[in-house]
N, C-alpha and C positions, 0 to 999 in steps of 0.2 A: 207390168204385173202389179205395181203399186196402185195404179189407177183401178185395176180389177179388184184389188182388195178393198179399196175405198168404196167401190160401187156395190159391195155386198151389203145385205141387210144387217147392219151391225148395231142398230139402236138398242137392242137387248137380245139376250140369248134365245128367247122364245121365237123371235122373228128369224134369227139365224137358223134355228133347228127346224123350223116349220117345213122347209123343202129339203129333202135329202141331197139334192143336187148342189145346194149351197156349200155344204161341207166338202164335197168333192172339188168344187171350184176353188174354195179357199185353200185346200191342200195344194192344188196345182199352182195357184198364184203365189203362195208363200214359198213353195219349193223352188219355183223358177226365179222368183225375185232374189232368193238367197243364192242360188247358183249363179245368177248374173253378177251379183255383188262379189262373190268369190272369184269368178272368172276375171272380173276387173282387177281385183287385188293380185291374182296370179299373173295376169298380163303385165301389170305395172312392175311387179317384182322381176319378171323375166326380161322385159324390154329396157327398163331403166337401171336395174341393178345386177343383171345377169344371174339372178337367183332362181333356181328351179325348186319348186315346192310341190310335192306330190300329195300330201295329206291336207285336206281342207282345214282341219283345226290348227295346222302349223302356219297357215297364211297370216293370221293376225300377228303372231309373234315375229314373223319375218318382216312384216310391214313396220312393226315397232322397232326392230333392229335397224331398219333402213331409215328410220326417222320420219316415216309417213304418218303413222298413228301413234298415240300414246295413251296411257292411263285407262280411263273408263272406256274409251273407244275400243281399245284392244280387248278388254274384258267382254264387252258387249258382242264384238265381232266373233270372239272365240265361242261364246254361248250360242250365237246364231248359227255358226258352222256346225256345232254339235246338234242343233235342232234339225238342220238339213239332213244329217246322217240318221237321225231318228225318223224323219219322214220317209226316207228312202229304205232304210233297213228294218225299222220297227213300226212301219205304218199301221200294222194291225193293232198296236197299242195306243195309237193316237186317237183320242176321243173327240167328239164334236165340241165339247166344252173346251178342251185344250186348244183346238183350232180357233175357236171364237176368241179365247183369251190372247192367243198369239196375234190374231188380226186386230184386236182392239188395243193391245198394249205394245207389241213388239214390231209392228209394221213401221211405227215411227222410228224405231231404232235402225231399221234398214234404211229408211230415208235419211236419217242423220249420218249414218256411215257412208252412204253414197255421196252425200253432199261433202263430207270430209275428204273422201278420195278425189272427187272432182275438183274441189278447192285446191288440194295439193297439186294436182296435175296443172291447173291453171296458174298456180304460183311458181311452178317449176317446169317451164316449157322444155320440151324435148330438143336438145341442141342438134340432134341429127335431122330434125325437120325444118330447120331454118336456113 
């Protein structure tokens, strides 16, 4: 999904808005990238810590409580989870400009958070798998 976002015409807003299919693709890529990130966080909490989290926005705080994420990463992840809910439940209010801004500024946040979760997993091997 991140590669899909990077492949969009993001050089400027006019290029992004030229084809109406671009915004639809952007919405799908962003939503699915966030959902995959959230699923990874939820899976990590369940499998490593026995913590069940049902609300997307509660996952970053639970990861912080478990010592997986801290500080700015928790704030960014919480914001991204809220954006996922906006895309799913208030999609009619999400403009092309907003999608463009998310793709050009917040896709990097998703990549950074993914890298942080994967680094934590690498640094803390699952003892049940050895």
